[in-house]
N, CA, C, O and the ligand as a Tripos MOL2 file, in Angstrom:
@<TRIPOS>MOLECULE
protein
  269   267    68     0     0
PROTEIN
NO_CHARGES

@<TRIPOS>ATOM
      1 N         -66.4200   22.0190   19.7970 N.3       1 MET1
      2 CA        -66.3830   20.9290   20.7850 C.3       1 MET1
      3 C         -67.3660   19.8120   20.4330 C.2       1 MET1
      4 O         -67.0650   18.6230   20.5400 O.2       1 MET1
      5 N         -68.5460   20.2460   20.0120 N.am      2 ALA2
      6 CA        -69.5870   19.2700   19.6910 C.3       2 ALA2
      7 C         -69.1560   18.3730   18.5280 C.2       2 ALA2
      8 O         -69.4280   17.1720   18.5170 O.2       2 ALA2
      9 N         -68.4820   18.9760   17.5560 N.am      3 LYS3
     10 CA        -68.0280   18.2240   16.3910 C.3       3 LYS3
     11 C         -66.9830   17.1830   16.7930 C.2       3 LYS3
     12 O         -67.0080   16.0440   16.3270 O.2       3 LYS3
     13 N         -66.0790   17.5930   17.6560 N.am      4 LYS4
     14 CA        -65.0220   16.6850   18.1090 C.3       4 LYS4
     15 C         -65.6080   15.4520   18.7870 C.2       4 LYS4
     16 O         -65.1500   14.3270   18.5850 O.2       4 LYS4
     17 N         -66.6320   15.6980   19.5930 N.am      5 GLN5
     18 CA        -67.2830   14.6140   20.3240 C.3       5 GLN5
     19 C         -67.8770   13.5920   19.3550 C.2       5 GLN5
     20 O         -67.7530   12.3820   19.5500 O.2       5 GLN5
     21 N         -68.5210   14.1020   18.3120 N.am      6 THR6
     22 CA        -69.1390   13.2290   17.3130 C.3       6 THR6
     23 C         -68.0900   12.3830   16.6070 C.2       6 THR6
     24 O         -68.2890   11.1930   16.3620 O.2       6 THR6
     25 N         -66.9900   13.0100   16.2930 N.am      7 PHE7
     26 CA        -65.9260   12.3070   15.5920 C.3       7 PHE7
     27 C         -65.3610   11.1840   16.4610 C.2       7 PHE7
     28 O         -65.0840   10.0870   15.9760 O.2       7 PHE7
     29 N         -65.1980   11.4690   17.7250 N.am      8 ALA8
     30 CA        -64.6770   10.4620   18.6530 C.3       8 ALA8
     31 C         -65.6460    9.2900   18.7760 C.2       8 ALA8
     32 O         -65.2320    8.1310   18.8260 O.2       8 ALA8
     33 N         -66.9240    9.5990   18.8240 N.am      9 ASP9
     34 CA        -67.9420    8.5490   18.9010 C.3       9 ASP9
     35 C         -67.8840    7.6410   17.6820 C.2       9 ASP9
     36 O         -68.0220    6.4230   17.7920 O.2       9 ASP9
     37 N         -67.6830    8.2390   16.5370 N.am     10 LYS10
     38 CA        -67.6180    7.4910   15.2980 C.3      10 LYS10
     39 C         -66.4410    6.5100   15.3230 C.2      10 LYS10
     40 O         -66.5790    5.3480   14.9420 O.2      10 LYS10
     41 N         -65.3130    6.9870   15.7670 N.am     11 LEU11
     42 CA        -64.1200    6.1540   15.8200 C.3      11 LEU11
     43 C         -64.3330    4.9600   16.7380 C.2      11 LEU11
     44 O         -63.9190    3.8440   16.4250 O.2      11 LEU11
     45 N         -64.9710    5.1950   17.8560 N.am     12 THR12
     46 CA        -65.2370    4.1310   18.8150 C.3      12 THR12
     47 C         -66.1230    3.0560   18.1950 C.2      12 THR12
     48 O         -65.9040    1.8580   18.3760 O.2      12 THR12
     49 N         -67.1150    3.5150   17.4670 N.am     13 LYS13
     50 CA        -68.0400    2.5640   16.8460 C.3      13 LYS13
     51 C         -67.3250    1.6880   15.8150 C.2      13 LYS13
     52 O         -67.5690    0.4840   15.7440 O.2      13 LYS13
     53 N         -66.4610    2.2840   15.0330 N.am     14 ILE14
     54 CA        -65.7240    1.5120   14.0280 C.3      14 ILE14
     55 C         -64.8450    0.4700   14.7120 C.2      14 ILE14
     56 O         -64.7610   -0.6740   14.2630 O.2      14 ILE14
     57 N         -64.2030    0.8650   15.7820 N.am     15 LYS15
     58 CA        -63.3240   -0.0530   16.5030 C.3      15 LYS15
     59 C         -64.0810   -1.2410   17.0810 C.2      15 LYS15
     60 O         -63.5580   -2.3540   17.1330 O.2      15 LYS15
     61 N         -65.2950   -1.0050   17.5090 N.am     16 GLU16
     62 CA        -66.0890   -2.0840   18.0910 C.3      16 GLU16
     63 C         -66.3880   -3.1880   17.0850 C.2      16 GLU16
     64 O         -66.5330   -4.3540   17.4530 O.2      16 GLU16
     65 N         -66.4770   -2.8130   15.8220 N.am     17 HIS17
     66 CA        -66.8640   -3.7840   14.8070 C.3      17 HIS17
     67 C         -65.6830   -4.3940   14.0670 C.2      17 HIS17
     68 O         -65.8480   -5.3120   13.2630 O.2      17 HIS17
     69 N         -64.5100   -3.8860   14.3400 N.am     18 ALA18
     70 CA        -63.3430   -4.3940   13.6310 C.3      18 ALA18
     71 C         -62.4100   -5.1000   14.6000 C.2      18 ALA18
     72 O         -62.0340   -4.5550   15.6380 O.2      18 ALA18
     73 N         -62.0510   -6.2980   14.2490 N.am     19 ASP19
     74 CA        -61.1080   -7.0540   15.0560 C.3      19 ASP19
     75 C         -59.6950   -6.7820   14.5760 C.2      19 ASP19
     76 O         -59.4050   -6.8260   13.3810 O.2      19 ASP19
     77 N         -58.8340   -6.5030   15.5170 N.am     20 VAL20
     78 CA        -57.4410   -6.2580   15.1580 C.3      20 VAL20
     79 C         -56.6040   -7.4340   15.6360 C.2      20 VAL20
     80 O         -56.7020   -7.8490   16.7910 O.2      20 VAL20
     81 N         -55.8080   -7.9510   14.7680 N.am     21 VAL21
     82 CA        -54.9400   -9.0700   15.1210 C.3      21 VAL21
     83 C         -53.4990   -8.7450   14.7940 C.2      21 VAL21
     84 O         -53.1910   -7.9140   13.9400 O.2      21 VAL21
     85 N         -52.6420   -9.4290   15.5010 N.am     22 LYS22
     86 CA        -51.2270   -9.3260   15.1720 C.3      22 LYS22
     87 C         -50.9660  -10.4490   14.1790 C.2      22 LYS22
     88 O         -51.0030  -11.6270   14.5360 O.2      22 LYS22
     89 N         -50.7040  -10.0840   12.9500 N.am     23 CYS23
     90 CA        -50.4950  -11.0760   11.9060 C.3      23 CYS23
     91 C         -49.1040  -11.6850   12.0210 C.2      23 CYS23
     92 O         -48.1080  -10.9780   12.1770 O.2      23 CYS23
     93 N         -49.0580  -13.0050   11.9400 N.am     24 SER24
     94 CA        -47.7780  -13.6910   12.0680 C.3      24 SER24
     95 C         -47.0030  -13.6700   10.7640 C.2      24 SER24
     96 O         -45.7960  -13.9150   10.7370 O.2      24 SER24
     97 N         -47.7120  -13.3760    9.6850 N.am     25 SER25
     98 CA        -47.0680  -13.3820    8.3760 C.3      25 SER25
     99 C         -46.3390  -12.0730    8.0800 C.2      25 SER25
    100 O         -45.1880  -12.0760    7.6440 O.2      25 SER25
    101 N         -47.0290  -10.9510    8.3230 N.am     26 CYS26
    102 CA        -46.3940   -9.6640    8.0180 C.3      26 CYS26
    103 C         -45.9480   -8.9430    9.2870 C.2      26 CYS26
    104 O         -45.4050   -7.8400    9.2270 O.2      26 CYS26
    105 N         -46.1850   -9.5850   10.4510 N.am     27 SER27
    106 CA        -45.7510   -9.0330   11.7420 C.3      27 SER27
    107 C         -46.2920   -7.6350   12.0100 C.2      27 SER27
    108 O         -45.6220   -6.7980   12.6150 O.2      27 SER27
    109 N         -47.5170   -7.3990   11.5490 N.am     28 GLN28
    110 CA        -48.1130   -6.0980   11.7970 C.3      28 GLN28
    111 C         -49.5060   -6.2800   12.3630 C.2      28 GLN28
    112 O         -50.1610   -7.2960   12.1310 O.2      28 GLN28
    113 N         -49.9520   -5.2700   13.1170 N.am     29 GLU29
    114 CA        -51.3110   -5.3060   13.6130 C.3      29 GLU29
    115 C         -52.2150   -4.8610   12.4810 C.2      29 GLU29
    116 O         -52.0300   -3.7860   11.9090 O.2      29 GLU29
    117 N         -53.1950   -5.6960   12.1630 N.am     30 SER30
    118 CA        -54.0580   -5.3470   11.0470 C.3      30 SER30
    119 C         -55.5000   -5.6570   11.3680 C.2      30 SER30
    120 O         -55.7900   -6.4750   12.2410 O.2      30 SER30
    121 N         -56.4030   -5.0060   10.6630 N.am     31 VAL31
    122 CA        -57.8330   -5.2290   10.8290 C.3      31 VAL31
    123 C         -58.2190   -6.4920   10.0770 C.2      31 VAL31
    124 O         -57.8250   -6.7080    8.9310 O.2      31 VAL31
    125 N         -58.9940   -7.3110   10.7540 N.am     32 VAL32
    126 CA        -59.3870   -8.5980   10.1770 C.3      32 VAL32
    127 C         -60.4840   -8.4220    9.1420 C.2      32 VAL32
    128 O         -61.4260   -7.6540    9.3380 O.2      32 VAL32
    129 N         -60.3510   -9.1370    8.0490 N.am     33 THR33
    130 CA        -61.3940   -9.1990    7.0360 C.3      33 THR33
    131 C         -61.9850  -10.6020    7.0760 C.2      33 THR33
    132 O         -61.2520  -11.5900    7.0900 O.2      33 THR33
    133 N         -63.3080  -10.6860    7.0960 N.am     34 TYR34
    134 CA        -63.9350  -11.9980    7.1390 C.3      34 TYR34
    135 C         -64.2470  -12.4860    5.7340 C.2      34 TYR34
    136 O         -64.6870  -11.7180    4.8790 O.2      34 TYR34
    137 N         -64.0200  -13.7380    5.5160 N.am     35 ALA35
    138 CA        -64.3140  -14.3220    4.2160 C.3      35 ALA35
    139 C         -64.9080  -15.7020    4.4090 C.2      35 ALA35
    140 O         -64.6100  -16.4000    5.3780 O.2      35 ALA35
    141 N         -65.7480  -16.0760    3.4730 N.am     36 LYS36
    142 CA        -66.3290  -17.4120    3.5290 C.3      36 LYS36
    143 C         -65.4520  -18.3490    2.7170 C.2      36 LYS36
    144 O         -65.1410  -18.0750    1.5580 O.2      36 LYS36
    145 N         -65.0620  -19.4410    3.3230 N.am     37 TYR37
    146 CA        -64.1610  -20.3720    2.6800 C.3      37 TYR37
    147 C         -64.8690  -21.7070    2.5340 C.2      37 TYR37
    148 O         -65.2870  -22.3080    3.5240 O.2      37 TYR37
    149 N         -65.0020  -22.1670    1.3090 N.am     38 VAL38
    150 CA        -65.6940  -23.4320    1.0780 C.3      38 VAL38
    151 C         -64.6740  -24.4850    0.6650 C.2      38 VAL38
    152 O         -63.9550  -24.3410   -0.3230 O.2      38 VAL38
    153 N         -64.6420  -25.5330    1.4490 N.am     39 GLU39
    154 CA        -63.7150  -26.6250    1.1940 C.3      39 GLU39
    155 C         -64.5090  -27.7870    0.6120 C.2      39 GLU39
    156 O         -65.5180  -28.1920    1.1890 O.2      39 GLU39
    157 N         -64.0780  -28.3210   -0.5000 N.am     40 SER40
    158 CA        -64.7930  -29.4480   -1.0830 C.3      40 SER40
    159 C         -63.9670  -30.7160   -0.9240 C.2      40 SER40
    160 O         -62.7600  -30.7220   -1.1660 O.2      40 SER40
    161 N         -64.6230  -31.7660   -0.5220 N.am     41 LYS41
    162 CA        -63.9550  -33.0350   -0.3030 C.3      41 LYS41
    163 C         -64.7990  -34.1760   -0.8390 C.2      41 LYS41
    164 O         -66.0280  -34.1260   -0.8040 O.2      41 LYS41
    165 N         -64.1390  -35.1880   -1.3270 N.am     42 VAL42
    166 CA        -64.8590  -36.3820   -1.7400 C.3      42 VAL42
    167 C         -64.7990  -37.3770   -0.5830 C.2      42 VAL42
    168 O         -63.7290  -37.7080   -0.0720 O.2      42 VAL42
    169 N         -65.9690  -37.8360   -0.1950 N.am     43 SER43
    170 CA        -66.0280  -38.8090    0.8860 C.3      43 SER43
    171 C         -65.4570  -40.1430    0.4170 C.2      43 SER43
    172 O         -65.8600  -40.6690   -0.6200 O.2      43 SER43
    173 N         -64.5290  -40.6790    1.1770 N.am     44 GLU44
    174 CA        -63.9070  -41.9520    0.7750 C.3      44 GLU44
    175 C         -64.8720  -43.1240    0.8630 C.2      44 GLU44
    176 O         -64.7390  -44.1040    0.1300 O.2      44 GLU44
    177 N         -65.8390  -43.0200    1.7600 N.am     45 LYS45
    178 CA        -66.8080  -44.1070    1.9290 C.3      45 LYS45
    179 C         -67.8570  -44.1260    0.8380 C.2      45 LYS45
    180 O         -68.1340  -45.1720    0.2520 O.2      45 LYS45
    181 N         -68.4430  -42.9620    0.5650 N.am     46 THR46
    182 CA        -69.5660  -42.9150   -0.3740 C.3      46 THR46
    183 C         -69.1870  -42.3710   -1.7440 C.2      46 THR46
    184 O         -69.9300  -42.5710   -2.7040 O.2      46 THR46
    185 N         -68.0690  -41.7010   -1.8600 N.am     47 GLY47
    186 CA        -67.6600  -41.1220   -3.1280 C.3      47 GLY47
    187 C         -68.4130  -39.8400   -3.4650 C.2      47 GLY47
    188 O         -68.2610  -39.2920   -4.5570 O.2      47 GLY47
    189 N         -69.2200  -39.3710   -2.5300 N.am     48 ALA48
    190 CA        -70.0030  -38.1640   -2.7610 C.3      48 ALA48
    191 C         -69.2180  -36.9170   -2.3310 C.2      48 ALA48
    192 O         -68.3860  -36.9630   -1.4250 O.2      48 ALA48
    193 N         -69.5080  -35.8250   -3.0010 N.am     49 TRP49
    194 CA        -68.8410  -34.5670   -2.6600 C.3      49 TRP49
    195 C         -69.4130  -33.9930   -1.3690 C.2      49 TRP49
    196 O         -70.6210  -33.9860   -1.1330 O.2      49 TRP49
    197 N         -68.5120  -33.5250   -0.5720 N.am     50 LYS50
    198 CA        -68.9360  -32.8490    0.6520 C.3      50 LYS50
    199 C         -68.3900  -31.4370    0.6040 C.2      50 LYS50
    200 O         -67.2460  -31.2080    0.2120 O.2      50 LYS50
    201 N         -69.2200  -30.5030    1.0060 N.am     51 PHE51
    202 CA        -68.7620  -29.1180    1.0400 C.3      51 PHE51
    203 C         -68.7570  -28.6150    2.4670 C.2      51 PHE51
    204 O         -69.7950  -28.5350    3.1250 O.2      51 PHE51
    205 N         -67.5910  -28.2850    2.9200 N.am     52 LEU52
    206 CA        -67.4660  -27.7580    4.2670 C.3      52 LEU52
    207 C         -67.2840  -26.2460    4.1790 C.2      52 LEU52
    208 O         -66.3180  -25.7350    3.6120 O.2      52 LEU52
    209 N         -68.2470  -25.5650    4.7610 N.am     53 GLU53
    210 CA        -68.1990  -24.1160    4.6980 C.3      53 GLU53
    211 C         -67.7440  -23.5620    6.0320 C.2      53 GLU53
    212 O         -68.3010  -23.8950    7.0780 O.2      53 GLU53
    213 N         -66.7480  -22.7310    5.9920 N.am     54 ARG54
    214 CA        -66.3250  -22.1170    7.2450 C.3      54 ARG54
    215 C         -65.8960  -20.6810    7.0180 C.2      54 ARG54
    216 O         -65.5290  -20.2780    5.9140 O.2      54 ARG54
    217 N         -65.9550  -19.9360    8.0860 N.am     55 ARG55
    218 CA        -65.6190  -18.5260    8.0150 C.3      55 ARG55
    219 C         -64.1710  -18.3520    8.4360 C.2      55 ARG55
    220 O         -63.7630  -18.8190    9.5000 O.2      55 ARG55
    221 N         -63.4220  -17.6980    7.6210 N.am     56 VAL56
    222 CA        -62.0170  -17.4940    7.9490 C.3      56 VAL56
    223 C         -61.7360  -16.0060    8.1320 C.2      56 VAL56
    224 O         -62.4530  -15.1430    7.6260 O.2      56 VAL56
    225 N         -60.6860  -15.7460    8.8600 N.am     57 GLN57
    226 CA        -60.2560  -14.3780    9.0840 C.3      57 GLN57
    227 C         -59.0040  -14.1210    8.2530 C.2      57 GLN57
    228 O         -58.0220  -14.8600    8.3240 O.2      57 GLN57
    229 N         -59.0680  -13.0700    7.4770 N.am     58 LEU58
    230 CA        -57.9240  -12.7060    6.6420 C.3      58 LEU58
    231 C         -57.2580  -11.4510    7.1780 C.2      58 LEU58
    232 O         -57.9260  -10.5200    7.6280 O.2      58 LEU58
    233 N         -55.9580  -11.4400    7.1240 N.am     59 CYS59
    234 CA        -55.2140  -10.2440    7.4960 C.3      59 CYS59
    235 C         -55.5480   -9.1530    6.4870 C.2      59 CYS59
    236 O         -55.4140   -9.3510    5.2790 O.2      59 CYS59
    237 N         -55.9850   -7.9950    6.9930 N.am     60 GLY60
    238 CA        -56.3480   -6.9010    6.1030 C.3      60 GLY60
    239 C         -55.1480   -6.2510    5.4530 C.2      60 GLY60
    240 O         -55.2790   -5.4090    4.5650 O.2      60 GLY60
    241 N         -53.9960   -6.6490    5.9020 N.am     61 ASN61
    242 CA        -52.7690   -6.0490    5.3960 C.3      61 ASN61
    243 C         -52.1500   -6.8580    4.2620 C.2      61 ASN61
    244 O         -51.8300   -6.3160    3.2040 O.2      61 ASN61
    245 N         -51.9830   -8.1720    4.4920 N.am     62 CYS62
    246 CA        -51.3130   -8.9870    3.4800 C.3      62 CYS62
    247 C         -52.2110  -10.0940    2.9160 C.2      62 CYS62
    248 O         -51.8380  -10.7530    1.9450 O.2      62 CYS62
    249 N         -53.3990  -10.3070    3.5180 N.am     63 GLY63
    250 CA        -54.3340  -11.2760    2.9700 C.3      63 GLY63
    251 C         -54.1320  -12.7110    3.4250 C.2      63 GLY63
    252 O         -54.8110  -13.6160    2.9410 O.2      63 GLY63
    253 N         -53.2130  -12.9280    4.3430 N.am     64 THR64
    254 CA        -52.9690  -14.2630    4.8680 C.3      64 THR64
    255 C         -54.1030  -14.6650    5.8110 C.2      64 THR64
    256 O         -54.6270  -13.8290    6.5470 O.2      64 THR64
    257 N         -54.4780  -15.9370    5.7890 N.am     65 ILE65
    258 CA        -55.4970  -16.4410    6.7130 C.3      65 ILE65
    259 C         -54.9090  -16.4620    8.1220 C.2      65 ILE65
    260 O         -53.8910  -17.1070    8.3760 O.2      65 ILE65
    261 N         -55.5560  -15.7570    9.0150 N.am     66 VAL66
    262 CA        -55.0400  -15.6710   10.3810 C.3      66 VAL66
    263 C         -55.8900  -16.4420   11.3780 C.2      66 VAL66
    264 O         -55.4770  -16.6330   12.5210 O.2      66 VAL66
    265 N         -57.0650  -16.8860   10.9650 N.am     67 GLY67
    266 CA        -57.8900  -17.6410   11.8990 C.3      67 GLY67
    267 C         -59.1820  -18.0950   11.2870 C.2      67 GLY67
    268 O         -59.9860  -18.7460   11.9550 O.2      67 GLY67
    269 ZN        -50.5120   -9.8800    7.4580 Zn       68 ZN68
@<TRIPOS>BOND
     1     1     2 1
     2     2     3 1
     3     3     4 2
     4     3     5 am
     5     5     6 1
     6     6     7 1
     7     7     8 2
     8     7     9 am
     9     9    10 1
    10    10    11 1
    11    11    12 2
    12    11    13 am
    13    13    14 1
    14    14    15 1
    15    15    16 2
    16    15    17 am
    17    17    18 1
    18    18    19 1
    19    19    20 2
    20    19    21 am
    21    21    22 1
    22    22    23 1
    23    23    24 2
    24    23    25 am
    25    25    26 1
    26    26    27 1
    27    27    28 2
    28    27    29 am
    29    29    30 1
    30    30    31 1
    31    31    32 2
    32    31    33 am
    33    33    34 1
    34    34    35 1
    35    35    36 2
    36    35    37 am
    37    37    38 1
    38    38    39 1
    39    39    40 2
    40    39    41 am
    41    41    42 1
    42    42    43 1
    43    43    44 2
    44    43    45 am
    45    45    46 1
    46    46    47 1
    47    47    48 2
    48    47    49 am
    49    49    50 1
    50    50    51 1
    51    51    52 2
    52    51    53 am
    53    53    54 1
    54    54    55 1
    55    55    56 2
    56    55    57 am
    57    57    58 1
    58    58    59 1
    59    59    60 2
    60    59    61 am
    61    61    62 1
    62    62    63 1
    63    63    64 2
    64    63    65 am
    65    65    66 1
    66    66    67 1
    67    67    68 2
    68    67    69 am
    69    69    70 1
    70    70    71 1
    71    71    72 2
    72    71    73 am
    73    73    74 1
    74    74    75 1
    75    75    76 2
    76    75    77 am
    77    77    78 1
    78    78    79 1
    79    79    80 2
    80    79    81 am
    81    81    82 1
    82    82    83 1
    83    83    84 2
    84    83    85 am
    85    85    86 1
    86    86    87 1
    87    87    88 2
    88    87    89 am
    89    89    90 1
    90    90    91 1
    91    91    92 2
    92    91    93 am
    93    93    94 1
    94    94    95 1
    95    95    96 2
    96    95    97 am
    97    97    98 1
    98    98    99 1
    99    99   100 2
   100    99   101 am
   101   101   102 1
   102   102   103 1
   103   103   104 2
   104   103   105 am
   105   105   106 1
   106   106   107 1
   107   107   108 2
   108   107   109 am
   109   109   110 1
   110   110   111 1
   111   111   112 2
   112   111   113 am
   113   113   114 1
   114   114   115 1
   115   115   116 2
   116   115   117 am
   117   117   118 1
   118   118   119 1
   119   119   120 2
   120   119   121 am
   121   121   122 1
   122   122   123 1
   123   123   124 2
   124   123   125 am
   125   125   126 1
   126   126   127 1
   127   127   128 2
   128   127   129 am
   129   129   130 1
   130   130   131 1
   131   131   132 2
   132   131   133 am
   133   133   134 1
   134   134   135 1
   135   135   136 2
   136   135   137 am
   137   137   138 1
   138   138   139 1
   139   139   140 2
   140   139   141 am
   141   141   142 1
   142   142   143 1
   143   143   144 2
   144   143   145 am
   145   145   146 1
   146   146   147 1
   147   147   148 2
   148   147   149 am
   149   149   150 1
   150   150   151 1
   151   151   152 2
   152   151   153 am
   153   153   154 1
   154   154   155 1
   155   155   156 2
   156   155   157 am
   157   157   158 1
   158   158   159 1
   159   159   160 2
   160   159   161 am
   161   161   162 1
   162   162   163 1
   163   163   164 2
   164   163   165 am
   165   165   166 1
   166   166   167 1
   167   167   168 2
   168   167   169 am
   169   169   170 1
   170   170   171 1
   171   171   172 2
   172   171   173 am
   173   173   174 1
   174   174   175 1
   175   175   176 2
   176   175   177 am
   177   177   178 1
   178   178   179 1
   179   179   180 2
   180   179   181 am
   181   181   182 1
   182   182   183 1
   183   183   184 2
   184   183   185 am
   185   185   186 1
   186   186   187 1
   187   187   188 2
   188   187   189 am
   189   189   190 1
   190   190   191 1
   191   191   192 2
   192   191   193 am
   193   193   194 1
   194   194   195 1
   195   195   196 2
   196   195   197 am
   197   197   198 1
   198   198   199 1
   199   199   200 2
   200   199   201 am
   201   201   202 1
   202   202   203 1
   203   203   204 2
   204   203   205 am
   205   205   206 1
   206   206   207 1
   207   207   208 2
   208   207   209 am
   209   209   210 1
   210   210   211 1
   211   211   212 2
   212   211   213 am
   213   213   214 1
   214   214   215 1
   215   215   216 2
   216   215   217 am
   217   217   218 1
   218   218   219 1
   219   219   220 2
   220   219   221 am
   221   221   222 1
   222   222   223 1
   223   223   224 2
   224   223   225 am
   225   225   226 1
   226   226   227 1
   227   227   228 2
   228   227   229 am
   229   229   230 1
   230   230   231 1
   231   231   232 2
   232   231   233 am
   233   233   234 1
   234   234   235 1
   235   235   236 2
   236   235   237 am
   237   237   238 1
   238   238   239 1
   239   239   240 2
   240   239   241 am
   241   241   242 1
   242   242   243 1
   243   243   244 2
   244   243   245 am
   245   245   246 1
   246   246   247 1
   247   247   248 2
   248   247   249 am
   249   249   250 1
   250   250   251 1
   251   251   252 2
   252   251   253 am
   253   253   254 1
   254   254   255 1
   255   255   256 2
   256   255   257 am
   257   257   258 1
   258   258   259 1
   259   259   260 2
   260   259   261 am
   261   261   262 1
   262   262   263 1
   263   263   264 2
   264   263   265 am
   265   265   266 1
   266   266   267 1
   267   267   268 2
@<TRIPOS>SUBSTRUCTURE
     1 MET1         2 RESIDUE 1 A MET
     2 ALA2         6 RESIDUE 1 A ALA
     3 LYS3        10 RESIDUE 1 A LYS
     4 LYS4        14 RESIDUE 1 A LYS
     5 GLN5        18 RESIDUE 1 A GLN
     6 THR6        22 RESIDUE 1 A THR
     7 PHE7        26 RESIDUE 1 A PHE
     8 ALA8        30 RESIDUE 1 A ALA
     9 ASP9        34 RESIDUE 1 A ASP
    10 LYS10       38 RESIDUE 1 A LYS
    11 LEU11       42 RESIDUE 1 A LEU
    12 THR12       46 RESIDUE 1 A THR
    13 LYS13       50 RESIDUE 1 A LYS
    14 ILE14       54 RESIDUE 1 A ILE
    15 LYS15       58 RESIDUE 1 A LYS
    16 GLU16       62 RESIDUE 1 A GLU
    17 HIS17       66 RESIDUE 1 A HIS
    18 ALA18       70 RESIDUE 1 A ALA
    19 ASP19       74 RESIDUE 1 A ASP
    20 VAL20       78 RESIDUE 1 A VAL
    21 VAL21       82 RESIDUE 1 A VAL
    22 LYS22       86 RESIDUE 1 A LYS
    23 CYS23       90 RESIDUE 1 A CYS
    24 SER24       94 RESIDUE 1 A SER
    25 SER25       98 RESIDUE 1 A SER
    26 CYS26      102 RESIDUE 1 A CYS
    27 SER27      106 RESIDUE 1 A SER
    28 GLN28      110 RESIDUE 1 A GLN
    29 GLU29      114 RESIDUE 1 A GLU
    30 SER30      118 RESIDUE 1 A SER
    31 VAL31      122 RESIDUE 1 A VAL
    32 VAL32      126 RESIDUE 1 A VAL
    33 THR33      130 RESIDUE 1 A THR
    34 TYR34      134 RESIDUE 1 A TYR
    35 ALA35      138 RESIDUE 1 A ALA
    36 LYS36      142 RESIDUE 1 A LYS
    37 TYR37      146 RESIDUE 1 A TYR
    38 VAL38      150 RESIDUE 1 A VAL
    39 GLU39      154 RESIDUE 1 A GLU
    40 SER40      158 RESIDUE 1 A SER
    41 LYS41      162 RESIDUE 1 A LYS
    42 VAL42      166 RESIDUE 1 A VAL
    43 SER43      170 RESIDUE 1 A SER
    44 GLU44      174 RESIDUE 1 A GLU
    45 LYS45      178 RESIDUE 1 A LYS
    46 THR46      182 RESIDUE 1 A THR
    47 GLY47      186 RESIDUE 1 A GLY
    48 ALA48      190 RESIDUE 1 A ALA
    49 TRP49      194 RESIDUE 1 A TRP
    50 LYS50      198 RESIDUE 1 A LYS
    51 PHE51      202 RESIDUE 1 A PHE
    52 LEU52      206 RESIDUE 1 A LEU
    53 GLU53      210 RESIDUE 1 A GLU
    54 ARG54      214 RESIDUE 1 A ARG
    55 ARG55      218 RESIDUE 1 A ARG
    56 VAL56      222 RESIDUE 1 A VAL
    57 GLN57      226 RESIDUE 1 A GLN
    58 LEU58      230 RESIDUE 1 A LEU
    59 CYS59      234 RESIDUE 1 A CYS
    60 GLY60      238 RESIDUE 1 A GLY
    61 ASN61      242 RESIDUE 1 A ASN
    62 CYS62      246 RESIDUE 1 A CYS
    63 GLY63      250 RESIDUE 1 A GLY
    64 THR64      254 RESIDUE 1 A THR
    65 ILE65      258 RESIDUE 1 A ILE
    66 VAL66      262 RESIDUE 1 A VAL
    67 GLY67      266 RESIDUE 1 A GLY
    68 ZN68       269 GROUP 0 **** ****
């Protein structure tokens, strides 16, 4: 009984840290993977490079950006 309880606790903890989304690309519920996405742009006014860093969510199933 004690072992079962521990296992259940573990599962709960994993679920708390993982976001599950319904992916529109593969139509499946999948765990989100976070990735850092850096977008580089040249400013039209100054001609200088700009780097926009943002965090994206990837479908853990097919790898499509979901958010
Ligand atoms: Zn997907």
